C-alpha positions in Angstrom: 0.0 0.0 -0.1 1.4 3.3 -1.0 0.2 6.7 0.7 1.2 10.1 -0.2 2.8 12.3 2.5 1.0 15.5 1.4 -1.2 16.6 -1.5 1.5 18.8 -3.0 2.1 18.1 -6.7 5.6 17.0 -6.1 4.6 14.5 -3.4 1.8 13.1 -5.7 4.3 12.7 -8.5 6.8 11.0 -6.4 4.3 8.5 -5.1 3.2 7.8 -8.6 6.8 7.0 -9.7 7.1 4.7 -6.6 3.9 3.1 -7.3 5.0 2.5 -11.0 8.1 0.9 -10.0 6.8 -1.4 -7.3 3.2 -2.1 -8.5 2.0 -0.8 -11.9 5.0 -2.1 -13.8 3.9 -5.6 -13.0 0.1 -5.4 -12.8 -0.4 -3.4 -15.9 1.6 -5.9 -18.0 -0.3 -8.8 -16.6 -3.9 -7.4 -16.6 -3.8 -4.7 -19.2 -1.3 -6.2 -21.7 1.0 -3.1 -21.7 3.6 -1.4 -19.5 2.6 1.9 -17.8 3.4 4.7 -20.2 5.1 6.9 -17.7 7.6 4.2 -16.7 8.3 3.4 -20.3 9.2 7.0 -21.0 11.3 7.2 -17.9 13.2 3.9 -18.6 13.3 4.2 -22.5 17.1 4.4 -22.6 17.4 1.2 -20.5 14.8 -1.1 -21.8 15.3 -3.9 -24.4 12.9 -4.0 -27.4 9.7 -5.6 -26.7 9.3 -8.3 -29.3 6.1 -9.2 -31.1 3.9 -11.4 -29.1 5.8 -10.6 -25.8 2.8 -8.6 -24.3 0.2 -11.3 -25.4 2.2 -13.8 -23.5 2.6 -11.9 -20.5 -1.0 -11.0 -20.4 -2.1 -14.5 -20.6 -5.0 -15.1 -18.3 -3.9 -16.2 -14.7 -5.9 -18.3 -12.2 -5.0 -16.0 -9.3 -3.0 -13.0 -8.1 -0.8 -13.4 -5.1 -0.2 -10.4 -2.9 2.4 -10.0 0.0 1.4 -7.3 2.5 3.3 -6.3 5.6 3.1 -2.5 5.8 2.6 0.7 3.9 5.0 3.2 2.4 4.3 7.0 2.8 6.1 8.7 0.0 7.3 12.2 -0.5 9.4 14.0 -3.1 13.1 14.2 -2.3 13.7 18.0 -1.4 17.2 17.6 -2.9 15.9 16.3 -6.2 12.0 16.5 -6.3 11.7 15.7 -9.9 13.6 12.5 -9.8 13.7 10.9 -6.4 11.3 10.0 -3.7 11.8 9.1 -0.1 9.7 7.2 2.6 8.3 9.1 5.5 8.5 7.2 8.9 5.7 7.4 11.4 7.5 7.5 14.8 4.5 7.6 17.0 2.7 4.4 15.9 3.2 0.8 16.6 6.0 -0.9 14.7 7.4 -4.5 14.4 11.0 -5.3 15.3 11.6 -4.9 11.7 10.9 -1.1 12.0 7.6 -1.6 9.9 4.5 0.3 10.8 1.6 -1.9 11.8 -1.1 -0.7 9.5 -4.0 -3.2 8.8 -6.1 -0.5 7.1 -3.5 -0.7 4.1 -4.4 -4.3 3.5 -8.0 -3.4 3.1 -7.2 -0.6 0.9 -4.7 -2.6 -1.2 -7.2 -5.4 -1.8 -9.9 -3.1 -2.9 -7.6 -1.1 -5.2 -6.5 -4.4 -7.0 -10.1 -5.4 -7.3 -11.2 -1.9 -8.7 -8.3 -1.4 -11.1 -7.4 -4.9 -12.2 -10.3 -7.2 -11.4 -8.3 -10.5 -11.1 -10.4 -13.7 -11.0 -9.1 -14.5 -7.4 -6.7 -13.0 -4.9 -4.6 -15.0 -2.5 -2.6 -13.2 0.3 0.6 -15.1 -0.1 2.4 -13.4 2.8 1.3 -11.4 5.8 2.9 -11.3 9.3 5.1 -9.6 11.8 8.4 -10.0 13.5 8.4 -9.4 17.4 11.0 -10.2 20.1 9.5 -13.5 21.2 10.7 -15.1 24.4 10.3 -18.8 25.4 9.1 -18.7 28.9 9.8 -21.3 31.7 6.4 -23.1 31.1 7.3 -23.6 27.5 4.9 -20.9 26.3 5.6 -18.1 23.9 3.0 -15.4 24.8 3.3 -13.2 21.7 0.2 -11.1 22.2 1.4 -8.5 19.9 1.5 -10.9 16.9 -2.0 -12.2 17.9 -3.3 -8.6 17.9 -1.5 -7.9 14.5 -3.1 -11.0 12.9 -6.5 -10.4 14.3 -6.5 -6.7 12.9 -5.4 -7.9 9.4 -7.8 -10.8 9.5 -10.6 -8.3 10.1 -9.3 -6.1 7.3 -9.2 -8.9 4.8 -12.7 -10.0 5.9 -14.0 -6.5 5.4 -12.5 -6.4 1.8 -14.1 -9.8 1.2 -17.5 -8.4 2.2 -16.9 -5.3 0.0 -16.3 -7.5 -3.1 -12.5 -8.4 -3.3 -12.3 -12.0 -4.6 -10.0 -13.1 -1.7 -10.0 -16.9 -1.7 -6.9 -17.6 0.8 -4.6 -16.2 3.4 -1.2 -17.4 4.0 0.6 -16.1 7.3 4.3 -15.5 7.2 5.4 -17.8 8.6 4.9 -21.2 10.1 8.3 -21.3 11.7 10.9 -18.9 12.7 13.6 -18.9 10.0 16.4 -17.3 8.3 15.5 -13.9 7.0 17.5 -12.7 4.0 19.1 -9.5 5.3 18.6 -10.2 9.0 19.7 -13.8 9.6 18.1 -15.4 12.6 17.6 -12.1 14.4 14.0 -11.6 13.4 11.3 -14.0 14.3 8.2 -14.0 12.1 6.9 -17.5 12.9 3.8 -18.6 14.6 5.8 -21.6 15.9 8.9 -20.9 17.9 12.3 -22.5 16.9 14.9 -23.0 19.5 17.8 -22.8 17.2 20.2 -24.4 19.7 18.1 -27.6 19.9 15.7 -27.3 16.9 12.6 -27.8 19.2 9.4 -26.3 17.9 6.9 -24.6 20.3 3.6 -23.4 19.0 3.3 -19.8 20.0 0.0 -18.2 21.3 -0.2 -16.8 17.8 -0.1 -20.3 16.3 -2.9 -21.5 18.7 -5.0 -18.3 17.7 -4.5 -19.0 14.0 -5.6 -22.6 14.5 -8.7 -21.3 16.2 -9.6 -19.0 13.2 -8.7 -21.7 10.7 -11.0 -24.2 12.6 -13.8 -21.7 12.8 -13.6 -21.0 9.0 -13.9 -24.7 8.1 -16.9 -24.9 10.3 -18.5 -21.9 8.9 
C-alpha cells in the first residue's frame, strides 16, 4: 500500500513514480497487456525492445493473483531532487514491528480494494502477511506473543471487510509457520507462529499459532 505524504504536486508525482516501480509495472503488464506509459518513458534508454507477441504472452489469463502485504509506504518527493527521487516518511509515534515496519492493517483493506477496482483478477490470495517481534520462550514452554495475535486479528478483520466489499479473496497465508532465516537479518527476526529453539531445533507453537488454529478451525466450520 502506498500513501502520499501530502497533496503537494511534487509528492503526488513521487508517489506515482514509486507506485509505477513497485506495482503498476507488473500489474499493468499482466492485466492490461502493456507497461505503464510513464515508466516506459522514464526507462526508455535502458529497456530492451519488446518483441512481437511478448505482451500477449505476459498478459495470458492467470488463475489468481498473489499479494504480499506487511506495511505501507508513505512517499514524498526528495527535497534535494524533487523531480527524480522519492523518499519514505517514517511514522515515529505509531506501533511498529521489530523490523521497523509500521503496523497498518487498514492498508491491507485499501490494497485489496484497489486491486479489485483497477485490475479485477479472478481470485486473490494473500501469499504473505505477518510480523516480527521479540519472542521469548518462557519457563512453562509458552511463547506469549500477544502483539502478533493482535496484529493477525487486525489484518484478518481488514481482509474480511475487503471480502465483504467485493474483493475476490480466496486464501490467506501467514508468514510464517516457523521462525527462520531472514534474507538480510539472519536469525535475528522471528516471524513464525511456531517458535524454533535454534540451539536444539525444538518447535513450540506460540500463542499466535494457537490463535491461527482457532481461526482456521472456525472458518472450516462456517
